[in-house]
C-alpha positions as CSV (number, residue, x, y, z in Angstrom):
1,M,0.1,0.0,-0.1
2,K,2.7,2.5,0.8
3,A,4.3,1.5,-2.5
4,W,1.1,2.3,-4.4
5,I,0.8,6.1,-2.3
6,G,4.7,7.0,-3.3
7,T,4.0,6.0,-6.6
8,A,0.9,8.3,-6.8
9,A,2.1,11.2,-4.8
10,A,5.4,10.8,-7.4
11,I,2.8,10.9,-10.4
12,L,1.3,14.0,-9.0
13,M,4.4,15.5,-8.1
14,A,5.1,15.4,-12.0
15,L,2.2,16.5,-13.3
16,P,3.1,19.8,-14.1
17,V,6.0,18.9,-15.9
18,W,3.6,16.5,-18.0
19,A,1.1,19.1,-18.4
20,Q,3.4,21.1,-20.4
21,D,3.2,21.0,-24.2
22,I,6.1,20.2,-26.0
23,G,6.3,20.2,-29.6
24,D,7.8,17.9,-31.9
25,D,11.0,20.3,-32.3
26,G,11.3,20.4,-28.7
27,L,10.0,23.7,-28.0
28,H,7.2,24.7,-25.4
29,K,3.8,25.2,-27.2
30,T,1.2,27.6,-26.0
31,P,-2.1,28.4,-27.0
32,W,-1.6,32.0,-28.4
33,M,1.4,31.1,-30.1
34,R,1.1,30.9,-33.7
35,D,1.8,28.5,-36.7
36,T,2.4,30.7,-39.6
37,F,4.8,30.4,-42.5
38,K,7.1,32.9,-40.7
39,D,6.8,35.7,-43.5
40,L,7.0,38.3,-41.1
41,S,5.8,40.9,-43.5
42,E,2.2,38.7,-43.8
43,D,2.5,38.0,-39.9
44,L,2.7,41.8,-39.3
45,E,-0.3,42.5,-41.6
46,E,-2.4,39.8,-39.7
47,A,-1.3,41.4,-36.2
48,N,-2.5,44.8,-37.4
49,A,-5.6,43.1,-38.7
50,E,-6.2,41.6,-35.5
51,G,-5.6,44.7,-33.6
52,K,-2.4,43.1,-32.1
53,R,1.4,43.4,-31.7
54,L,3.5,41.2,-33.9
55,V,6.3,39.3,-31.4
56,I,8.9,37.0,-32.2
57,F,9.9,34.2,-29.6
58,F,13.3,32.3,-30.0
59,E,13.5,29.3,-27.9
60,Q,15.3,26.0,-28.2
61,R,15.5,22.3,-26.9
62,G,16.3,21.8,-23.8
63,C,16.6,25.2,-22.4
64,I,16.1,25.5,-18.7
65,Y,15.1,29.2,-18.8
66,C,12.9,28.8,-21.5
67,T,11.3,26.0,-19.1
68,Q,11.5,28.5,-16.3
69,M,9.4,31.0,-17.9
70,H,6.8,28.3,-19.6
71,E,6.2,26.9,-16.1
72,E,6.7,30.0,-13.8
73,V,5.8,33.2,-16.0
74,F,3.5,32.1,-18.9
75,S,1.3,29.7,-17.4
76,D,0.1,32.7,-14.7
77,P,-3.5,33.6,-16.4
78,E,-3.0,37.3,-15.7
79,V,0.7,36.9,-18.2
80,S,-0.9,34.7,-20.3
81,D,-4.4,36.3,-20.8
82,Y,-2.9,39.6,-21.7
83,I,-0.2,38.0,-24.1
84,A,-3.3,36.5,-25.7
85,D,-5.1,39.4,-25.6
86,N,-2.7,41.7,-27.1
87,Y,-0.1,40.0,-29.1
88,F,0.5,37.7,-32.1
89,V,3.0,35.3,-31.0
90,V,5.8,33.7,-33.5
91,Q,8.1,30.9,-32.4
92,M,10.9,30.4,-33.6
93,N,13.9,27.8,-32.9
94,L,17.1,29.1,-32.5
95,H,18.7,26.2,-34.5
96,G,16.0,25.7,-36.3
97,S,15.6,25.4,-40.4
98,T,12.1,26.0,-40.9
99,E,12.6,29.0,-43.5
100,V,11.6,32.6,-42.5
101,T,11.3,35.8,-44.5
102,D,12.6,38.5,-42.8
103,L,10.7,42.1,-42.9
104,D,13.6,43.3,-45.7
105,G,12.1,40.0,-48.0
106,E,15.2,38.1,-47.4
107,A,14.3,34.4,-46.8
108,L,16.7,32.1,-44.8
109,T,16.3,29.6,-42.0
110,E,15.3,30.3,-38.3
111,K,19.0,29.5,-37.4
112,Q,20.1,31.8,-40.1
113,A,17.7,34.6,-38.7
114,A,18.8,34.1,-35.1
115,R,22.5,35.1,-36.4
116,K,21.4,37.9,-38.5
117,W,19.2,39.6,-35.6
118,R,22.0,39.0,-33.5
119,V,20.3,36.3,-31.2
120,L,22.5,34.6,-28.6
121,F,20.6,33.0,-26.2
122,T,17.2,31.7,-25.3
123,P,14.5,32.7,-24.6
124,S,14.8,36.2,-26.5
125,I,11.6,38.1,-27.3
126,I,11.4,40.5,-30.2
127,F,8.8,43.2,-30.2
128,L,8.2,44.6,-33.5
129,P,6.3,48.0,-34.7
130,E,2.7,48.2,-36.1
131,E,4.5,49.7,-39.3
132,A,8.2,48.2,-40.5
133,P,10.2,51.0,-42.5
134,E,11.1,49.1,-45.8
135,N,14.0,47.6,-46.2
136,T,14.5,46.8,-42.8
137,S,15.0,43.5,-41.1
138,A,13.2,42.1,-37.6
139,A,16.3,43.6,-35.8
140,E,16.6,46.8,-37.2
141,A,12.6,47.4,-36.9
142,A,12.1,46.5,-33.1
143,V,11.1,48.3,-30.6
144,A,12.3,46.3,-27.8
145,V,13.8,43.2,-27.0
146,M,13.8,41.0,-23.9
147,P,16.6,38.8,-23.9
148,G,16.7,35.9,-21.0
149,A,14.2,34.7,-18.7
150,F,12.8,37.3,-16.0
151,G,10.0,37.2,-13.3
152,K,6.0,37.8,-13.8
153,G,6.3,41.3,-13.0
154,T,9.4,42.2,-15.1
155,T,7.8,40.0,-18.1
156,L,4.4,41.8,-18.0
157,D,5.8,45.1,-17.5
158,M,8.0,44.6,-20.7
159,F,4.3,43.0,-22.2
160,T,2.5,46.2,-21.3
161,W,5.1,48.7,-22.0
162,V,5.4,47.6,-25.7
163,A,1.5,47.3,-26.2
164,E,0.9,50.9,-24.7
165,K,3.8,52.4,-27.1
166,R,5.7,53.6,-24.3
167,Y,8.9,53.4,-26.4
168,D,7.4,56.4,-28.3
169,T,7.2,58.8,-25.3
170,V,10.6,58.4,-23.4
171,D,11.8,61.8,-25.0
172,E,8.9,63.5,-23.4
173,T,8.2,61.5,-20.1
174,G,12.1,60.4,-19.6
175,E,10.2,56.9,-18.6
176,D,12.2,54.7,-20.3
177,F,11.3,50.9,-19.5
178,Q,14.0,50.4,-16.7
179,R,12.1,53.5,-15.0
180,Y,8.6,52.4,-15.8
181,H,9.6,48.9,-14.5
182,A,10.2,50.6,-11.1
183,R,7.6,52.7,-10.7
184,R,5.5,49.5,-11.6
185,I,7.1,47.5,-8.6
186,Q,6.7,50.6,-6.6
187,E,2.7,50.3,-7.1
188,R,2.3,46.6,-7.1
189,S,4.4,46.2,-3.7
190,D,5.8,49.5,-2.2
191,G,8.8,48.4,-3.4
192,A,9.4,45.2,-2.8
193,T,11.4,43.2,-5.8
194,D,10.0,41.5,-8.3
């Protein structure tokens, strides 16, 4: 009987890990990630048509920080709902061979795009503007980049900062992302860190 209870307890403790959807490519999958042809100009048009912002998630198989983000941050309903409501998410594999068409029209693989856009580690999240200048790459057009794994507050603040286009008002307000984030930390928890 004790062996059965121990086995059942082990299964229940492992359940959250099993509950994560992992694709054939070894990357985590969420309901708000889009399966597209990875033509960024088309993805940008579709995002705009839905009233959302285009964002690119670079991840890789076995990335412990990607797993951390999916299990601890993206699984939080507040973060997940905000992303689903405001963003058109395209996932890319840092070492992938799927063809991508950059905003400048260049066709390349995911891994070539990662090199071109100077993505060095995962997760890396690239936030694109609603309109990209002609003949510019995604990296050149990006309004913000979130390199690495962060906690819920930092992640939600970055997604909010971009969705509210606060990057356009930095010169007027003096509130770049770090100042915005510091203010939000104060508002949320009277100064406690993320």
